[in-house]
C-alpha positions, 0 to 999 in steps of 0.5 A: 254303240260304242263304235261308229260303224255300218254294214255290219251283220245284226242278230237277236239272240235271248233278248239282246242285239248283238252288232257284229264287225262292219266297217268305219268307212276306212276299215273292217271292224273286228269287234262285236257290241251287243244292246241290252234294251232292259239297261238301254246299254251297249257292251263290247264283247271281250273278245274280238274276231281274228279279223275285220268283216264287213257285209257278213251274214249271220246264222244261229243255229240252235243245238 
């Protein structure tokens, strides 16, 4: 991962593993990263959440 984090929400969508928020030991994080196992690389999602969150539940709804 690009940022050290703990207590993050995690989900897998379309073959990518997303790590959402969490904290770095001193503050909640608003960033989201994803891991692509085909390239073995972590990337940051270009837009952060409006507020940092940790211990968040993740729900995926397919429409």
